[in-house]
VOZA-138697 format. One record per atom (N, C-alpha, C): residue number from 0; residue in one letter; atom name; x, y, z. Coordinates in steps of 0.2 Angstrom, whole numbers, plus 2048, in hexadecimal, padded with zeros to 3 digits. Layout:
! VOZA-138697
   seq   type   atom    px    py    pz
   NUM      A     CA     X     Y     Z
...
! end
This chain:
! VOZA-138697
   seq   type   atom    px    py    pz
     0      M      N   26F   B06   B93
     0      M     CA   275   B0B   B94
     0      M      C   272   B10   B99
     1      K      N   277   B11   B9E
     1      K     CA   276   B16   BA3
     1      K      C   275   B1D   BA1
     2      K      N   270   B21   BA3
     2      K     CA   270   B28   BA2
     2      K      C   274   B2C   BA6
     3      I      N   277   B31   BA3
     3      I     CA   27B   B36   BA7
     3      I      C   277   B3C   BA8
     4      K      N   278   B40   BAE
     4      K     CA   275   B46   BB0
     4      K      C   27A   B4C   BAF
     5      I      N   278   B51   BAB
     5      I     CA   27C   B57   BAA
     5      I      C   278   B5D   BAB
     6      N      N   27B   B62   BAE
     6      N     CA   277   B68   BAF
     6      N      C   278   B6D   BA9
     7      L      N   272   B70   BA7
     7      L     CA   273   B75   BA2
     7      L      C   277   B7B   BA3
     8      K      N   27A   B7E   B9E
     8      K     CA   27F   B83   B9F
     8      K      C   27D   B89   B9A
     9      R      N   27C   B8F   B9C
     9      R     CA   27B   B94   B98
     9      R      C   281   B97   B95
    10      T      N   282   B97   B8E
    10      T     CA   288   B99   B8B
    10      T      C   286   B9E   B85
    11      N      N   289   BA4   B86
    11      N     CA   287   BA9   B80
    11      N      C   280   BA9   B7F
    12      G      N   27C   BA9   B84
    12      G     CA   274   BAA   B84
    12      G      C   271   BA3   B81
    13      T      N   274   B9E   B81
    13      T     CA   271   B98   B7F
    13      T      C   272   B92   B84
    14      L      N   26D   B8E   B85
    14      L     CA   26D   B89   B8A
    14      L      C   271   B83   B87
    15      M      N   276   B80   B8A
    15      M     CA   27A   B7B   B87
    15      M      C   27B   B75   B8C
    16      I      N   27C   B6F   B89
    16      I     CA   27D   B69   B8D
    16      I      C   284   B68   B8C
    17      P      N   288   B69   B92
    17      P     CA   28F   B67   B91
    17      P      C   290   B5F   B91
    18      V      N   294   B5D   B8D
    18      V     CA   295   B56   B8C
    18      V      C   29C   B54   B8F
    19      P      N   29C   B50   B94
    19      P     CA   2A3   B4F   B97
    19      P      C   2A8   B4C   B91
    20      D      N   2AE   B4E   B91
    20      D     CA   2B3   B4C   B8C
    20      D      C   2B3   B44   B8C
    21      P      N   2B3   B40   B91
    21      P     CA   2B3   B39   B90
    21      P      C   2AD   B36   B8C
    22      V      N   2A7   B39   B8D
    22      V     CA   2A1   B37   B8A
    22      V      C   2A2   B39   B83
    23      G      N   2A4   B3F   B81
    23      G     CA   2A5   B41   B7A
    23      G      C   2AA   B3C   B77
    24      E      N   2AF   B3B   B7A
    24      E     CA   2B4   B37   B77
    24      E      C   2B2   B30   B76
    25      M      N   2AE   B2D   B7B
    25      M     CA   2AB   B26   B7A
    25      M      C   2A6   B26   B74
    26      M      N   2A2   B2B   B73
    26      M     CA   29D   B2B   B6E
    26      M      C   2A0   B2D   B67
    27      G      N   2A6   B30   B67
    27      G     CA   2AA   B32   B61
    27      G      C   2A7   B39   B5F
    28      W      N   2A5   B3D   B64
    28      W     CA   2A3   B44   B62
    28      W      C   2A9   B48   B62
    29      D      N   2A8   B4D   B5E
    29      D     CA   2AD   B53   B5E
    29      D      C   2AA   B59   B5E
    30      D      N   2AE   B5F   B5F
    30      D     CA   2AB   B65   B5F
    30      D      C   2A8   B67   B59
    31      G      N   2A2   B69   B59
    31      G     CA   29F   B6B   B52
    31      G      C   29A   B66   B4F
    32      D      N   29B   B60   B52
    32      D     CA   296   B5A   B50
    32      D      C   28F   B5C   B51
    33      L      N   28B   B5A   B4C
    33      L     CA   283   B5C   B4D
    33      L      C   280   B55   B50
    34      L      N   27D   B56   B55
    34      L     CA   27A   B50   B59
    34      L      C   272   B51   B58
    35      E      N   26F   B4B   B58
    35      E     CA   268   B4A   B58
    35      E      C   266   B47   B5E
    36      V      N   261   B4B   B62
    36      V     CA   25F   B49   B68
    36      V      C   258   B48   B69
    37      A      N   256   B42   B6C
    37      A     CA   24E   B41   B6D
    37      A      C   24C   B45   B73
    38      F      N   249   B4B   B72
    38      F     CA   248   B4F   B78
    38      F      C   242   B4C   B7C
    39      H      N   23E   B48   B7A
    39      H     CA   239   B45   B7E
    39      H      C   23C   B40   B83
    40      E      N   242   B3E   B82
    40      E     CA   246   B3A   B87
    40      E      C   24A   B3D   B8C
    41      I      N   24A   B44   B8C
    41      I     CA   24E   B48   B90
    41      I      C   249   B4A   B96
    42      N      N   24B   B49   B9C
    42      N     CA   247   B4A   BA2
    42      N      C   24B   B4F   BA6
    43      K      N   247   B54   BA9
    43      K     CA   249   B59   BAD
    43      K      C   249   B56   BB4
    44      I      N   24F   B56   BB8
    44      I     CA   24F   B53   BBE
    44      I      C   24E   B59   BC4
    45      P      N   249   B58   BC8
    45      P     CA   248   B5D   BCD
    45      P      C   24E   B5D   BD2
    46      V      N   250   B63   BD4
    46      V     CA   255   B64   BD9
    46      V      C   252   B64   BE0
    47      K      N   254   B60   BE4
    47      K     CA   251   B60   BEB
    47      K      C   256   B64   BEF
    48      E      N   252   B69   BF2
    48      E     CA   255   B6E   BF6
    48      E      C   256   B6B   BFD
    49      E      N   25C   B6C   C00
    49      E     CA   25C   B6A   C07
    49      E      C   25A   B6F   C0B
    50      L      N   255   B6E   C10
    50      L     CA   252   B72   C14
    50      L      C   256   B73   C1B
    51      V      N   25A   B79   C1B
    51      V     CA   25E   B7A   C21
    51      V      C   25A   B7D   C27
    52      V      N   25A   B79   C2C
    52      V     CA   256   B7C   C32
    52      V      C   25A   B7C   C38
    53      S      N   260   B7A   C38
    53      S     CA   265   B7B   C3E
    53      S      C   26C   B7B   C3B
    54      P      N   270   B7E   C3F
    54      P     CA   278   B7F   C3D
    54      P      C   27B   B78   C3D
    55      E      N   280   B77   C39
    55      E     CA   283   B70   C38
    55      E      C   286   B6F   C3F
    56      A      N   286   B68   C41
    56      A     CA   289   B66   C47
    56      A      C   290   B68   C48
    57      T      N   294   B69   C43
    57      T     CA   29B   B6A   C44
    57      T      C   29C   B72   C45
    58      G      N   297   B76   C45
    58      G     CA   298   B7D   C46
    58      G      C   299   B7E   C4E
    59      K      N   29C   B84   C4F
    59      K     CA   29E   B86   C56
    59      K      C   297   B8A   C58
    60      K      N   296   B89   C5F
    60      K     CA   291   B8D   C62
    60      K      C   292   B94   C62
    61      E      N   298   B96   C62
    61      E     CA   299   B9D   C63
    61      E      C   2A0   B9F   C60
    62      V      N   2A1   BA5   C5D
    62      V     CA   2A7   BA7   C5A
    62      V      C   2A8   BAE   C5D
    63      I      N   2AE   BB0   C5D
    63      I     CA   2B0   BB7   C5F
    63      I      C   2B2   BBB   C58
    64      V      N   2AE   BC0   C57
    64      V     CA   2AF   BC4   C51
    64      V      C   2B3   BCA   C52
    65      K      N   2B9   BCB   C4F
    65      K     CA   2BD   BD1   C50
    65      K      C   2BF   BD4   C49
    66      F      N   2BD   BDB   C48
    66      F     CA   2BE   BDF   C42
    66      F      C   2C2   BE5   C44
    67      G      N   2C7   BE7   C42
    67      G     CA   2CB   BED   C42
    67      G      C   2CA   BF0   C49
    68      T      N   2C7   BF6   C4A
    68      T     CA   2C7   BFA   C50
    68      T      C   2C1   BF8   C54
    69      H      N   2BC   BF3   C51
    69      H     CA   2B6   BF1   C55
    69      H      C   2B8   BED   C5B
    70      E      N   2B4   BED   C60
    70      E     CA   2B5   BE9   C66
    70      E      C   2B4   BE2   C64
    71      P      N   2B7   BDD   C66
    71      P     CA   2B5   BD6   C65
    71      P      C   2AE   BD4   C67
    72      K      N   2AB   BD1   C63
    72      K     CA   2A4   BCF   C64
    72      K      C   2A3   BC8   C64
    73      S      N   29F   BC5   C69
    73      S     CA   29D   BBE   C69
    73      S      C   297   BBD   C65
    74      V      N   297   BB9   C60
    74      V     CA   291   BB7   C5C
    74      V      C   290   BB0   C5D
    75      K      N   289   BAE   C5E
    75      K     CA   287   BA7   C5F
    75      K      C   283   BA5   C5A
    76      Q      N   282   B9E   C59
    76      Q     CA   27E   B9B   C54
    76      Q      C   277   B9E   C56
    77      S      N   275   B9E   C5C
    77      S     CA   26E   BA0   C5E
    77      S      C   26D   BA7   C5C
    78      D      N   272   BAC   C5B
    78      D     CA   271   BB3   C59
    78      D      C   26F   BB2   C51
    79      V      N   272   BAE   C4D
    79      V     CA   271   BAD   C46
    79      V      C   26A   BAB   C45
    80      I      N   268   BA6   C49
    80      I     CA   261   BA3   C48
    80      I      C   25C   BA8   C4A
    81      E      N   25D   BAC   C4F
    81      E     CA   258   BB1   C51
    81      E      C   257   BB6   C4C
    82      I      N   25C   BB8   C48
    82      I     CA   25C   BBD   C43
    82      I      C   258   BB9   C3D
    83      L      N   259   BB3   C3C
    83      L     CA   256   BAF   C36
    83      L      C   24F   BAE   C38
    84      E      N   24D   BAD   C3E
    84      E     CA   246   BAB   C40
    84      E      C   241   BB1   C3F
    85      N      N   244   BB7   C3F
    85      N     CA   241   BBD   C3E
    85      N      C   244   BC2   C39
    86      P      N   244   BBF   C33
    86      P     CA   248   BC3   C2E
    86      P      C   245   BC9   C2B
    87      T      N   249   BCE   C2A
    87      T     CA   247   BD4   C27
    87      T      C   248   BD4   C1F
    88      P      N   244   BD7   C1B
    88      P     CA   245   BD7   C14
    88      P      C   24C   BD8   C11
    89      D      N   250   BDC   C14
    89      D     CA   257   BDD   C12
    89      D      C   25B   BD7   C12
    90      L      N   25A   BD2   C17
    90      L     CA   25E   BCC   C17
    90      L      C   25E   BC7   C11
    91      N      N   258   BC8   C0D
    91      N     CA   258   BC4   C07
    91      N      C   25C   BC7   C01
    92      I      N   25F   BCD   C02
    92      I     CA   263   BD0   BFD
    92      I      C   26B   BCD   BFD
    93      Y      N   26D   BCB   BF8
    93      Y     CA   274   BC9   BF7
    93      Y      C   277   BC9   BF0
    94      R      N   27D   BCA   BEF
    94      R     CA   280   BCA   BE8
    94      R      C   282   BC3   BE6
    95      T      N   286   BC0   BEA
    95      T     CA   288   BBA   BE8
    95      T      C   289   BB5   BEE
    96      T      N   28A   BB7   BF4
    96      T     CA   28B   BB2   BFA
    96      T      C   285   BB2   BFE
    97      Y      N   282   BAC   BFF
    97      Y     CA   27C   BAC   C03
    97      Y      C   27C   BA5   C07
    98      F      N   278   BA4   C0C
    98      F     CA   277   B9E   C0F
    98      F      C   26F   B9C   C10
    99      K      N   26D   B96   C11
    99      K     CA   266   B94   C11
    99      K      C   264   B93   C18
   100      W      N   25E   B94   C19
   100      W     CA   25A   B93   C1F
   100      W      C   253   B92   C1E
   101      K      N   251   B8C   C1F
   101      K     CA   249   B8A   C1F
   101      K      C   247   B8C   C18
   102      G      N   24B   B8A   C13
   102      G     CA   249   B8B   C0C
   102      G      C   24A   B92   C09
   103      K      N   24C   B97   C0C
   103      K     CA   24D   B9D   C0A
   103      K      C   255   B9F   C0A
   104      K      N   257   BA3   C05
   104      K     CA   25E   BA6   C05
   104      K      C   25F   BAC   C08
   105      Y      N   264   BAD   C0C
   105      Y     CA   265   BB3   C0F
   105      Y      C   26C   BB5   C0E
   106      G      N   26D   BBC   C0C
   106      G     CA   274   BBF   C0B
   106      G      C   278   BBF   C11
   107      V      N   27E   BBC   C10
   107      V     CA   283   BBC   C15
   107      V      C   285   BC3   C18
   108      K      N   286   BC8   C13
   108      K     CA   288   BCE   C16
   108      K      C   283   BD1   C1A
   109      N      N   27C   BD1   C18
   109      N     CA   277   BD4   C1C
   109      N      C   276   BD1   C23
   110      V      N   276   BCB   C23
   110      V     CA   275   BC7   C29
   110      V      C   27B   BC9   C2E
   111      C      N   281   BC9   C2B
   111      C     CA   287   BCA   C2F
   111      C      C   287   BD2   C32
   112      K      N   284   BD6   C2E
   112      K     CA   284   BDD   C30
   112      K      C   280   BDE   C36
   113      K      N   27A   BDA   C37
   113      K     CA   276   BDA   C3D
   113      K      C   27A   BD6   C42
   114      L      N   27D   BD1   C41
   114      L     CA   281   BCD   C46
   114      L      C   287   BD2   C49
   115      F      N   28B   BD5   C45
   115      F     CA   291   BD8   C47
   115      F      C   28F   BDF   C49
   116      G      N   28A   BE2   C47
   116      G     CA   288   BE9   C49
   116      G      C   28C   BEE   C45
   117      H      N   28F   BEC   C3F
   117      H     CA   292   BF1   C3A
   117      H      C   293   BED   C34
   118      N      N   296   BF1   C2F
   118      N     CA   297   BEE   C28
   118      N      C   29E   BEE   C26
   119      E      N   2A3   BEF   C2A
   119      E     CA   2AA   BF0   C29
   119      E      C   2AD   BE9   C28
   120      F      N   2AB   BE5   C24
   120      F     CA   2AD   BDE   C22
   120      F      C   2AC   BDC   C1B
   121      N      N   2AF   BD8   C19
   121      N     CA   2AD   BD5   C12
   121      N      C   2A9   BCF   C13
   122      T      N   2A6   BCD   C0D
   122      T     CA   2A1   BC8   C0D
   122      T      C   2A4   BC1   C0F
   123      Q      N   2AA   BC0   C0C
   123      Q     CA   2AE   BBA   C0D
   123      Q      C   2AF   BB9   C15
   124      T      N   2B1   BBE   C18
   124      T     CA   2B2   BBE   C1F
   124      T      C   2AC   BBC   C23
   125      G      N   2A6   BBF   C21
   125      G     CA   2A0   BBE   C24
   125      G      C   29E   BB7   C23
   126      A      N   29F   BB4   C1D
   126      A     CA   29D   BAD   C1B
   126      A      C   2A2   BA8   C20
   127      K      N   2A8   BAA   C21
   127      K     CA   2AC   BA6   C25
   127      K      C   2A9   BA5   C2C
   128      Y      N   2A7   BAB   C2F
   128      Y     CA   2A5   BAA   C36
   128      Y      C   29E   BA6   C36
   129      L      N   29A   BA7   C31
   129      L     CA   294   BA3   C31
   129      L      C   295   B9C   C30
   130      Q      N   29A   B9A   C2C
   130      Q     CA   29C   B93   C2B
   130      Q      C   29F   B90   C31
   131      D      N   2A3   B94   C35
   131      D     CA   2A5   B92   C3B
   131      D      C   2A0   B91   C40
   132      L      N   29A   B94   C3F
   132      L     CA   294   B93   C44
   132      L      C   290   B8D   C41
   133      G      N   292   B8A   C3C
   133      G     CA   28E   B85   C39
   133      G      C   289   B86   C34
   134      F      N   289   B8C   C31
   134      F     CA   285   B8E   C2C
   134      F      C   288   B8E   C25
   135      P      N   287   B89   C21
   135      P     CA   28B   B88   C1A
   135      P      C   289   B8E   C16
   136      T      N   28D   B91   C12
   136      T     CA   28C   B97   C0E
   136      T      C   28D   B94   C06
   137      F      N   28A   B98   C02
   137      F     CA   28A   B96   BFB
   137      F      C   28B   B9C   BF7
   138      H      N   28E   B9B   BF1
   138      H     CA   290   BA0   BEC
   138      H      C   28D   BA0   BE5
   139      E      N   28A   BA5   BE3
   139      E     CA   287   BA5   BDC
   139      E      C   28C   BA8   BD7
! end
């Protein structure tokens, strides 16, 4: 029988293994059933992190950023890379939206503040500009 892979989920302070409905149906399991599991047969699968060292090929080399009364500003991929190659500790701070560079996570808002020269924008807009430049963003 082929093994299935499922991510653990924390629910009400307890780690749970969600069982897909088709599997539960196939096995004849219902909500509240007590299952016996051989834990010595459960393997933790290591997650392979993708090491991002360059922008995606589909990214633009340059975008023009325009916010409210601020003058339009040209932002290039090389500007982002320059900031990431010499990071300051504040770049590691983020609430939910970040992007990865050489195995580290950087907050979208803080990187964009340095790029744009102000912080009068929301995180989603900053993430959109970074994505346009070829830097995929993630959300926790």
